[in-house]
C-alpha positions as CSV (number, residue, x, y, z in Angstrom):
1,M,0.0,0.0,0.0
2,P,1.4,3.4,-0.9
3,D,2.3,6.0,1.7
4,V,-0.8,8.2,2.2
5,S,0.5,10.2,5.1
6,P,1.2,13.3,2.9
7,K,-1.6,15.7,2.4
8,L,-4.1,14.8,-0.3
9,I,-4.7,18.5,-1.0
10,T,-3.0,21.7,-0.2
11,R,-4.3,25.3,-0.5
12,R,-2.2,25.7,-3.7
13,S,-3.4,22.4,-5.3
14,F,-7.0,23.2,-4.4
15,I,-6.8,26.6,-6.2
16,V,-5.2,24.9,-9.2
17,A,-7.9,22.2,-9.3
18,L,-10.7,24.8,-9.0
19,T,-9.1,26.9,-11.7
20,L,-8.8,23.9,-14.0
21,L,-12.5,23.1,-13.4
22,V,-13.6,26.7,-14.2
23,V,-11.5,26.8,-17.4
24,F,-12.8,23.3,-18.3
25,A,-16.4,24.5,-17.9
26,G,-15.7,27.6,-19.9
27,V,-14.1,25.5,-22.8
28,Q,-17.2,23.3,-22.9
29,Y,-19.5,26.4,-22.9
30,L,-17.5,27.8,-25.9
31,Q,-17.9,24.4,-27.6
32,G,-21.6,24.8,-27.3
33,R,-22.2,22.1,-24.7
34,P,-25.5,22.5,-22.8
35,A,-25.3,23.5,-19.1
36,W,-27.7,20.6,-18.2
37,C,-30.6,18.6,-19.5
38,K,-33.1,20.7,-21.5
39,Y,-35.9,18.9,-19.7
40,G,-34.9,20.2,-16.3
41,L,-32.2,20.2,-13.7
42,A,-31.7,17.1,-11.4
43,L,-28.9,15.5,-9.5
44,W,-29.4,12.0,-11.1
45,S,-30.7,10.5,-14.3
46,D,-31.2,6.9,-15.2
47,V,-29.8,5.2,-18.3
48,G,-32.0,5.4,-21.3
49,T,-33.8,8.6,-20.4
50,H,-33.6,11.9,-22.3
51,C,-31.3,13.2,-19.6
52,T,-28.6,10.5,-19.5
53,S,-25.2,12.2,-19.5
54,Q,-27.0,15.5,-18.9
55,Q,-27.5,15.7,-15.2
56,L,-24.9,15.8,-12.4
57,L,-24.7,12.0,-12.0
58,D,-26.0,8.9,-13.7
59,P,-25.0,5.2,-13.6
60,Y,-22.0,6.0,-15.8
61,S,-20.6,8.1,-12.9
62,L,-19.5,4.8,-11.5
63,S,-17.2,4.3,-14.4
64,H,-15.7,7.7,-13.8
65,V,-15.0,6.7,-10.1
66,L,-13.0,3.8,-11.7
67,H,-11.1,6.3,-13.8
68,G,-9.9,7.9,-10.5
69,V,-8.9,4.5,-9.2
70,I,-7.0,3.8,-12.4
71,F,-5.3,7.2,-12.4
72,F,-4.2,6.8,-8.8
73,W,-2.6,3.4,-9.3
74,A,-1.0,4.5,-12.7
75,L,0.5,7.5,-10.8
76,V,1.8,5.2,-8.1
77,L,3.4,3.2,-10.8
78,Y,4.8,6.3,-12.4
79,N,6.3,7.5,-9.0
80,S,7.8,4.1,-8.4
81,Q,9.7,4.3,-11.8
82,A,10.5,8.0,-12.0
83,P,13.7,9.5,-10.8
84,P,13.3,11.1,-7.3
85,R,13.2,14.7,-8.7
86,W,10.3,13.8,-11.1
87,R,8.1,12.1,-8.5
88,L,4.9,13.8,-7.7
89,P,3.7,14.4,-4.1
90,L,0.2,13.1,-3.5
91,H,-1.6,16.4,-3.9
92,W,0.0,16.9,-7.3
93,Q,-0.9,13.4,-8.3
94,L,-4.5,14.4,-7.6
95,I,-4.1,17.4,-9.9
96,A,-2.6,15.1,-12.6
97,A,-5.7,12.9,-12.2
98,V,-8.0,15.9,-12.6
99,L,-6.1,16.8,-15.8
100,L,-6.4,13.3,-17.1
101,E,-10.1,13.2,-16.4
102,I,-10.6,16.6,-18.0
103,G,-8.6,15.4,-21.0
104,W,-10.9,12.3,-21.3
105,E,-14.0,14.4,-21.0
106,L,-12.9,16.7,-23.8
107,L,-12.1,13.7,-26.0
108,E,-15.3,12.0,-25.1
109,N,-17.3,15.0,-26.1
110,S,-15.5,15.6,-29.3
111,P,-17.6,15.3,-32.5
112,W,-15.5,12.2,-33.6
113,V,-16.1,10.3,-30.4
114,I,-19.7,11.2,-30.1
115,E,-20.3,10.0,-33.7
116,R,-18.3,6.8,-32.9
117,Y,-20.5,6.1,-29.9
118,R,-23.7,6.7,-32.0
119,Q,-22.5,4.4,-34.8
120,N,-20.9,1.5,-32.8
121,T,-22.6,1.3,-29.4
122,A,-26.1,1.1,-27.9
123,S,-25.9,4.9,-27.4
124,L,-27.8,5.7,-30.6
125,D,-29.0,9.1,-29.4
126,Y,-25.9,10.1,-27.5
127,S,-25.1,13.8,-28.1
128,G,-22.4,14.2,-25.5
129,D,-22.3,15.3,-21.9
130,S,-23.7,18.5,-20.5
131,I,-21.3,20.8,-18.6
132,L,-22.9,19.7,-15.4
133,N,-22.4,16.0,-16.2
134,S,-18.8,16.5,-17.2
135,L,-18.1,18.3,-13.9
136,G,-19.9,15.4,-12.1
137,D,-17.8,12.9,-14.0
138,T,-14.7,14.8,-12.9
139,A,-15.8,14.9,-9.3
140,S,-16.5,11.1,-9.5
141,A,-12.9,10.5,-10.7
142,V,-11.6,12.6,-7.8
143,L,-13.7,10.5,-5.5
144,G,-12.2,7.3,-7.0
145,F,-8.7,8.7,-6.6
146,V,-9.3,9.7,-3.0
147,V,-10.7,6.2,-2.1
148,A,-7.8,4.5,-3.9
149,A,-5.3,6.6,-2.0
150,R,-6.8,5.4,1.3
151,V,-7.2,1.7,0.6
152,S,-5.0,-1.2,-0.5
153,W,-4.7,-2.3,-4.1
154,K,-6.8,-5.4,-3.2
155,V,-9.7,-3.2,-2.1
156,S,-9.3,-1.0,-5.2
157,L,-9.5,-4.1,-7.4
158,A,-12.6,-5.4,-5.5
159,L,-14.2,-1.9,-6.0
160,F,-13.3,-2.0,-9.7
161,V,-14.8,-5.4,-10.2
162,G,-17.9,-4.6,-8.1
163,F,-18.6,-1.4,-9.9
164,E,-18.1,-3.0,-13.3
165,L,-20.6,-5.8,-12.5
166,W,-23.1,-3.4,-11.0
167,L,-22.9,-1.1,-14.0
168,L,-23.3,-4.1,-16.3
169,Y,-26.5,-5.0,-14.4
170,L,-27.8,-1.5,-14.4
171,A,-27.0,-0.4,-17.9
172,R,-25.7,-3.4,-19.9
173,D,-22.6,-1.4,-20.1
174,N,-19.5,-0.6,-18.1
175,L,-16.0,0.9,-18.5
176,T,-14.6,-2.3,-20.0
177,L,-17.4,-2.6,-22.6
178,N,-17.3,1.1,-23.3
179,V,-13.6,0.9,-24.2
180,I,-14.0,-2.2,-26.3
181,M,-16.9,-0.7,-28.2
182,L,-15.1,2.5,-28.8
183,L,-11.9,1.0,-30.0
184,Y,-13.0,-2.3,-31.6
185,P,-16.8,-2.5,-31.9
186,I,-18.3,-6.0,-31.7
187,D,-21.7,-6.4,-33.2
188,A,-22.7,-9.2,-30.8
189,I,-22.1,-6.9,-27.8
190,R,-24.0,-4.1,-29.4
191,Q,-27.0,-6.3,-30.1
192,W,-26.9,-7.6,-26.5
193,Q,-26.8,-4.1,-25.2
194,L,-29.7,-3.0,-27.4
195,G,-31.8,-6.0,-26.1
196,G,-31.9,-4.5,-22.6
């Protein structure tokens, strides 16, 4: 288990994280992303509704928690291999995780990826995330990072498997299937997802 005695956040890293989120929301606004679902504002939306990926949280938020878990352990691996002067303190690892999640959100909401989701997955009417949902996804990744920083790799792995199975049950989708269908679409998986 990694050393988690250092601070998870400092005043400086908090200001940096907040600034990144404000800039991120501004970029999305300039890209024309909606603030939230046009049918109204809520904290949660179920899969298959008009507001999926448009409210603060939805079942896919669980996969973003897993992003945070992955980012934490990837940064632990990075720190174990990097020369001492290039190692990141825990609070800057969290900032790196925020940047990675923001990068994913920008990619996920690019016209190319949106169209790929619509053509190759069960998300036929996917139009991208709202600004609120992207911020919720980023907060979910931060939550996953924080949890992973406080538990062993075994607990992180159990959390990963549990969330993947739960999301598979809830939505016939999860992080693993999402990546497979984005990179190498399999028609049998798509048909199974559509049957739900």
